[in-house]
N, C-alpha and C positions, 0 to 999 in steps of 0.2 A: 611334492612340496608340502610341507606341513602348514597347518593353519590353526592358530590357537591364540585366543585373547584371554589372559588370566585377569579376571576382575574380582578380586577378593572383597568381600563385604567388610567394611571397616569395623574394627572392634571398639565399641564404646563402653566396655565394661567399667573402665576406670572412671569415666565421666559420670556414668549412671550411679556407680557406687558412691562417689563423693556427693553427687546431687541428692540421692536418697538419704544418706546419713545426715547431711546438713539440714535437710528439710524436716526429717523426723525429729531432730534436735530442736528445731525452731517450733514445731508443733507442741512439743513438751513444754518449752519455755512459755509459749503463749498461753497454754492451758493453765500452768501453774500461776503465772502472774494475773491471768484473767480471774482466777479464783481469789487470789490475794487482794486484787484491786476491785473485786466485785464488778468486773467489766463484762457485760454481755457481748459487747462488740469484739473483744479479744477472744472470748470463747467461741464465738461464731466464726471468726477468722481462723482460729485453730482448726475448726472443722473443715473450713474451705481449703486450708493448706494441706490437710490430710487427704482431701480429694486430689490435690495436685501430686501428692506422693503416689497415689494410685495411678495417676496419669503417667508419671515417670516409670513406674513399674510396668505399666502396659507397653510403653514405647521400648523399654529395655527387653521385655519378653519377646516382642515382635522382632527387634534387632537380632536377638539370639536365634529365633526360629528361622530367620532368613538364611542362616548358615547351615541349617540341617540339609543333608544331602537329598537329592531327588530319589524317588523310588519308582517301581513299576506302576504304582497307582497314582502317585503325584509326580509326574514327570518333570515338573518345574520346581519341585520341592515346596517349601512354605514361603517363598519370597513374597507372594501377594499379601501375606499376613501384615506386612508393613503398611500396606495401603489401608487395610481395615483398622489398624492401630491409629493411623493419622486421622481417619474419619471419626473414630471413637474419641480421640483427643479433642477434635473440633466440637463434637457434641457435648462432651464434658465441660468444655470452656463456655459454651453457650448456656448450659444449665447454671453454671456458677455465676456467670454474668447476669442472667435473668434474676437470680436470687439477690445479688448485690444491688441491681438496679431497682428492684421492688422495695428492698429495705431502705434504699436511699430516698425513694419517693415518699415512703412513710415518714422518714425522719425529716424530710423537707417540710411536710405538713406540721409535724410536731418535733422540732429540733431537740435533740438530747445533748447534754454536755459531754464533751470528751473527758474521760476519767484521768485528767491531770497529766503530769509529767511521765508517769509510768507507761501510759499508753504510747506516748511519743517515743520514748526510749525503746520500747519493745518493737514498735513499728520501724524504728531506725535500724534495729538488728535485722528485721525482715528485709529491708531494702538491701542491706549488705549481702545477706545469705542468698536471696533470690537473684540478685544481680550476678553474684559469683557463679551460681548454678547456670544461669542463662548464658554466661560467657563460655561455659564448657561446651555448649552446643552451637554457639554463634557462627563458627567458621563453616560448618557443613549444613546449616539449616536451609540455605538457598538451593542446595542440590538434593536434599532428601526430605520428603514430606513428613516422614515419621519423626525425624530429628527436629523438623520445624515445629511439629506439635509440642514436643518437649520444651523447645525454646520459647514458644509463645506462652505456655503455662507459666514458666518462670518469669519471663519478661512482664507478663500481666500482673503477677503477684508483686513484682518489684515496683511497678507503677502504682498499684493500689496502696502498698505500704508507704510509698513516697507521698501519695495523696493524704494519707492519714497524718503523716509527720507535718506536712505543710498546713493542713487544716487545723491540726492541734496547736501549732505555733500561733496561727492567726487568732484562734479562739482564746488562747491564753493571754495574748496581748491586746486583742480588740473586743473579745467577747461575742463575736459574730457566730452564733451556733449554726446558722444556715450554711456556713462555708463547708462543713464536713460532708453533708449529703450532696451539696452542689458539686464539689470536687469529685466525689465518687461517681456521680452521673456522667460527668465529662469523661472521666477515665474509662468507664465501661463502654461508652460510645466509641472511643478511640480503639479500644481493644476489640470491640465487635467488628469494626471495619477490617482490622488485620486478620481476625479469625475467619471472616467470611471468605477470604482468599484461600485459606487452608481447607475449608469445607468444600468450596467449589472445585479445587484441584483434586481433592480426595475422591469426590464423586466422579469426576472425569476419569481418573485413574482406575476407579472401580469398574467403569463401563468400557474400559479399554480404549479411551480416546487417545489421540496422539499426545505423547508427553510434552509438558511445558519445556520450551527451549528448542524444540524441533519443529520445523516448518515442512509440512507434507509437500508443498509446492517445490521447495528447494531440493528435497530428496528426489522427487519425480524428475525435476529438471536435470539433475546430475545423471540419473539413470538413462534418460533419453539422450544425453550428450555423448554417451559411449558410442564409439564409432560403428560397431556392428549391430547396435540395437535399433531395430526397425520400429518396434512399438513395445508397449508393456501393458499389462492388465493385472487386476487383483492385487494392487499394492495395499498392504496393511502395515501399520506401525502402531505398536501398543506397548504399555509398560509391563514388564515381568515383575517388577517391584517398584519401590519408590526411587531406586537408583539405577536399574537396568532396563534397557529397551530392546525390543525384538522387532523384526521386520520379516515379511514374506512378500514375494513378488514373482510374477511370471514375466520373463523377458523373451520376446520374439526376436530372433537373430537372423541376419542375412549378411554374409554367410555364417554358418556355424564355425566356431573357432577350432583350430587344429587341436589345441589342448584345452578341454573344458575345465580341467582342474586349475590350470593357470589363470584362465578367465575368471572363474569363481573366486579364486584367492585375491585377485586384483580388485574385484568389485567389493568383496567383503571387507578387505583392508581399508578401502576408501570410505566405505560406509562407517566404519569404526573411527577412522581418523577425522573425517569431516563432521560427522553427526553424533558420534559417541554410541552408535548402535552396535551392541556387542553380540547379539544373537540374530544373524540374518540367514534366512532360508530362501534360496533362489532357484526357481525352476526355469530351465532353458528349453525353448521351443524353436522349431525350425519354421521359417517363414514359408508362406505359400500353401498349396493344397495339402501338403503333408501335416500341416498344423491342425490337429483334431482335438484341441483342449476343450473340454466341456465347460470350462469356466471363462472362456475367452470373451471379454467384453471390456469396454473402456469405462473406467470408474470416474 
């Protein structure tokens, strides 16, 4: 009986291509109008958006490397690169947020006027471009940390640009210069909270913690519910990448099944269907004095 689960890595080339082109165009627009309007804030934001382009390229490269075939040296291929990319995305976001937060605090002490309607219009273009780019990754960002990193970069920029538009309109009509830095501080705090989850999950994946969405207790309960399973030990569940999960376990059986291949197929199929575990390695052991597994212990 054959056993195969084909889990193709999704191709995000189109989404990344559109996202990078849109954001490179916006960086050029911001830089040009920043020079024309003599706006330091627009030039600074152009630099920030350029860092987001680098974040997109990083996530794109990791997504591509995850498709590279395994080798005798790297038996799992480069799938784990997507975890490193999601961690790098989180760190890049934190650095960008720290810079924006610091600048906002300085401007709160000494408010600067927003450079008129030009800044508002350019920021409005930023809202459109960054929202459109974020939507390209919105569907899969809950299932893939690497894609979530790209999504958060773009969503963060959309919020920041929206804040500039709102603050600019308030300043134009009310003259309240403090609104600009105050809105920036609120937005950076909101984005920080969302980014913290990305950082936490990335670190957990990096140290091979049980992936988000899978409960070890539920997997253990299923395995123990199998009729011939007397006990189990050395159960491990870890991420191969930001989208694929692996499992290894020793099952002590009484009695041993007549067809071990059929037994293994049934268990592996159930692990895939119930928990999305695509790569399971199961060692079968006989109950009683014949069981001499060196690793036998209850975890």
